[in-house]
C-alpha positions as CSV (number, residue, x, y, z in Angstrom):
1,M,0.1,0.1,-0.1
2,T,1.2,3.5,-0.9
3,D,0.0,6.8,0.3
4,K,-2.0,9.1,-2.2
5,L,-0.4,12.3,-1.7
6,T,-1.6,15.4,-3.1
7,M,1.7,17.5,-2.6
8,R,5.0,16.6,-4.4
9,A,8.5,17.9,-3.4
10,I,11.3,18.8,-5.7
11,L,14.7,18.8,-3.7
12,P,17.6,21.1,-4.9
13,A,20.1,19.9,-7.3
14,D,22.7,21.0,-4.7
15,P,22.4,20.1,-1.0
16,R,22.0,22.7,1.6
17,S,23.4,22.6,5.2
18,N,21.2,25.0,7.0
19,A,19.9,23.1,10.0
20,I,20.7,24.0,13.4
21,T,19.9,22.3,16.4
22,F,18.3,24.3,19.0
23,G,18.1,22.0,21.7
24,D,20.8,23.5,23.9
25,K,18.7,26.9,23.8
26,K,15.2,26.0,23.1
27,E,13.0,23.4,24.4
28,L,11.8,20.6,22.1
29,I,8.1,20.9,21.4
30,E,7.3,18.3,18.9
31,A,9.2,16.2,16.0
32,I,8.1,14.9,12.9
33,K,9.6,11.7,11.6
34,V,9.0,9.8,8.2
35,V,10.1,6.5,8.1
36,G,10.3,4.6,4.9
37,R,11.8,1.9,2.9
38,L,15.4,3.3,1.3
39,N,17.6,1.3,-0.8
40,G,15.6,-1.9,0.9
41,K,15.8,-1.0,4.1
42,L,13.5,0.7,6.8
43,A,15.2,4.6,7.5
44,C,13.9,7.8,9.1
45,V,14.3,9.6,5.5
46,A,12.8,13.3,6.7
47,E,13.0,14.7,10.2
48,A,11.9,18.1,11.2
49,R,12.0,19.3,14.8
50,F,10.3,22.2,16.5
51,Y,11.8,24.3,19.5
52,M,10.3,27.0,21.6
53,A,12.1,29.1,24.3
54,R,12.0,27.4,27.7
55,R,8.8,28.2,29.9
56,S,7.1,29.8,26.9
57,D,3.9,31.9,26.5
58,G,2.0,31.6,23.3
59,A,3.6,34.4,21.9
60,S,6.9,33.0,21.6
61,P,8.7,32.1,18.3
62,V,8.5,28.6,16.7
63,Y,11.9,27.4,15.5
64,C,12.2,24.3,13.1
65,A,15.0,22.5,11.9
66,L,14.7,20.0,9.0
67,W,17.0,17.2,7.7
68,V,16.3,15.3,4.8
69,H,18.2,12.0,4.1
70,G,18.0,9.7,1.1
71,D,19.2,9.5,-2.3
72,K,19.7,13.3,-1.6
73,Y,20.4,15.2,1.7
74,T,19.4,18.7,2.3
75,S,18.7,20.7,5.6
76,G,17.1,24.0,6.4
77,R,15.8,25.9,9.3
78,G,12.9,28.4,10.1
79,V,11.2,30.3,12.5
80,A,7.6,31.9,12.7
81,S,6.3,34.4,15.3
82,G,3.4,36.3,16.5
83,Y,-0.4,35.2,17.0
84,G,-3.7,33.8,15.5
85,Y,-2.1,31.1,13.2
86,H,-0.3,27.5,12.9
87,K,3.1,28.6,13.9
88,S,4.7,25.3,13.7
89,S,3.3,25.0,9.8
90,A,4.9,28.3,8.9
91,A,8.2,27.6,10.8
92,L,8.2,24.1,8.7
93,Q,7.5,26.0,5.6
94,N,10.3,28.3,6.3
95,A,12.8,25.6,7.2
96,I,11.6,23.7,3.6
97,G,12.2,26.9,1.6
98,S,16.2,27.2,3.6
99,A,16.3,23.6,2.3
100,G,15.9,24.7,-1.3
101,I,12.7,22.1,-1.4
102,E,9.8,23.3,-3.6
103,L,6.4,21.9,-2.7
104,M,3.5,21.4,-5.8
105,G,0.1,20.5,-5.6
106,S,-2.3,20.9,-2.9
107,N,-1.6,21.5,0.9
108,Y,-4.7,20.0,1.8
109,A,-5.5,16.2,1.3
110,R,-9.6,17.0,0.2
111,W,-9.3,16.2,-3.4
112,G,-11.6,13.3,-3.5
113,D,-11.6,12.0,-7.0
114,Q,-10.1,14.9,-8.5
115,K,-6.2,14.9,-9.2
116,P,-4.1,17.4,-7.7
117,N,-2.6,20.0,-10.0
118,F,1.2,19.2,-9.3
119,K,2.4,22.4,-11.7
120,L,1.0,24.9,-9.0
121,H,3.3,25.8,-5.9
122,A,2.1,24.7,-2.6
123,S,2.8,26.4,0.6
124,I,1.8,24.8,4.1
125,S,2.7,27.9,6.0
126,G,-0.3,28.4,8.7
127,C,-2.3,25.2,7.5
128,G,-1.9,22.7,10.4
129,D,-0.6,19.6,11.1
130,G,-2.3,17.5,8.2
131,S,-0.3,20.0,5.7
132,M,2.7,19.5,7.7
133,Q,2.4,15.8,7.5
134,M,1.6,15.9,3.7
135,A,4.8,18.1,3.1
136,M,7.1,15.7,5.0
137,K,5.7,12.5,3.2
138,A,6.0,14.3,-0.1
139,I,9.8,15.0,0.7
140,A,10.4,11.8,2.0
141,R,9.1,10.4,-1.6
142,A,11.4,13.0,-3.3
143,A,14.4,11.9,-1.1
144,G,13.8,8.1,-2.5
145,A,11.6,6.8,0.1
146,R,9.2,3.7,-1.2
147,G,6.4,1.7,-0.1
148,E,4.2,3.0,2.6
149,L,5.6,5.9,4.6
150,L,4.9,6.2,8.3
151,I,4.6,9.3,10.4
152,V,6.5,9.0,14.0
């Protein structure tokens, strides 16, 4: 079984190394890992970690570090601040851009029988957890993951 993705990712021709581990200065609040079959073995193909200042109120910025391991490697970092929107998805979108990755298609998994238009650019900024997971799976596919993808 394979996932029906409404989004595709295009990884950069030249890898980037822009990710930073914020763990020494910030508190880890969330992590998204995509596990898939890579060269015949199960592996963590894409990982995003999210951080905030320790003992933070809701106004603190959310930081994201993204790593992609697979047939191609790249990494990026992002930050989002303010109120009134899904900051984690905005920080991940910034990290995706920092890593040189382009997202195409739809950031929402509600196409039904319609086929997504993979010629359109997609942005997950402020779109929530479902869009974050769809983007991460699309990135894992672009990095060479095959078969069913698992979010852990």
